[in-house]
N, C-alpha and C positions, 0 to 999 in steps of 0.2 A: 672280542670274545663275547658271546651272548650269555647274559646272566638269566638264571631261572630261579623262581621262588618255589619252594615246596612247603606245603602246609599239612599238618596232621592234627586231628582232633582227638582229645583225651577227655574222659569223664571220670569223676570221682565224687564220693559223698564225704562231706566234711562238716563238722559243727564248729561253732565259735561263739564267743561273746565279746562285746565291746565294752571294756572297762570305762566307767564314768560317762558313758554315752547317755544322752537324755531321751532316748526313744526305746522302743521295744527290743531293739537289737542288743541292749545291755544284758538281756537274758540269754542263756544258752539256747541255741537254735541251729538248725542244719540247713545246708544247701546241696543241691545236685549241681556241682560245678562242671562247666565245660571249659577246657583250655585249648585254644588254637595256638600251635607253635609253628612259626614260619621261619625257614632258613633261606639264604640266598647264596648261590654259587654258580660255577660254570660246569656243565656236564663234562665228565671225564671222556677223553678221546684217546683210547688205547684199545685197539681192536682185540687184543688177546687178554685183556684184563676182564675178570669176572664181573666187574661193576661198570663196564664200558657204557657210556651214555647216561650215567646217573650223576646228579649233583650230590646226592647222599642217599644211601639205601634207606627206604622208609622203615625197614626193620631196625636199623641202627638208631634212627631217630626215636623210634618207639622205645627201644631199650634204654636210651639215655633219659628220656622223660619219665618212664616208669620208675627207674631206679632213684632219680633225684627229686621227683615231685610226687608222682602218684602213690608209690609205695609208702613214703613217710606220711602223706596227708590223707589218704583214703581211709574212711571210717575212724578218723582221729578227731579229737577235740582240740582246737587251737585257742590257746589262752595267752594273753600278754603278760610281760613282767608287771608286777604289782598286783597280780591276782592273789587274793588272800591265801596264805600258806595252809590254813586248815582245810580249805576247799581242795587245794592240790593234793594234800595228804590223803584226804578221803577218796578222791578219784583214783589215786595210785593204789590205795588199799584194795579197791575193787577192780584193779587191773584195767582201767580205762586207758586207751591209747591216747597219750597227750603229746601235743607239740607246743612247747613253751617258747614263745617268741620274744625278742627284744623290742617288738613293735606292736602297735594296736593292729589286730588282724582284720583290717578292712580289706575290701577287694583290691584297692589301690596298693596297699602295703604288701599284700600277699603277692601281687604281680611283680613288684620290685624284687622281692625275695626270690621268686621263681626265675626272674631274669638273671640274678646273680648266680644262683645255683646252676643254671644251664650254661651261662657264659664261661664258668670255670671249667666245664667239661666238653665244650664244643670243639670238634675236630678243626684243625687248621685250614682245611680246604673249603669250609663254609663259614658264613657268619650268621649270627642270630639276627633276623630282620625285624620281626615283630611278634608280640604275644597279645592275645585277647583272652581275658578271663571273664566268663559269664557266671555271675553269681545267681541270677534268676533268669527266667525266660526272656525278660525284658530289660535287664540291666547288666552292663559289662564295663570293664576298664581295659584300656589298651596301652601298650608300651611299644614305641618304635625306636629303633637304633638311631635313625636320622634325627629324631627330636632331641637326642641326648649326646650329640657330638660336640 
């Protein structure tokens, strides 16, 4: 059976701050993130099926990523545990969209989080193959399933 990889690109705007970091990223700042999501599987071979010839409907992949990553993170401020409570209270008071994480919100840790979020909801007939998260035009992190077996 022939395996095919499908990739879809997503974009979203997110701000974050790195607690206790020794550079300028310790301050709240934003990025225009790009997330490439690649799945792998075998195209369906059922002449009468409405998804005949597809590994996964691109629309289904879009819905999955939108629901579990883009919607929660788009136009949100991601802050780690340990962020001063007075800052969190002030942000909540002004109804800022916050994502409070148990991890330092680096590109690498966000990618691990995204992998876990998607893995929990991936249909049985495909596997998550790899993810690439672009934090800037020139910088990205990658996760590959084969590296983590």
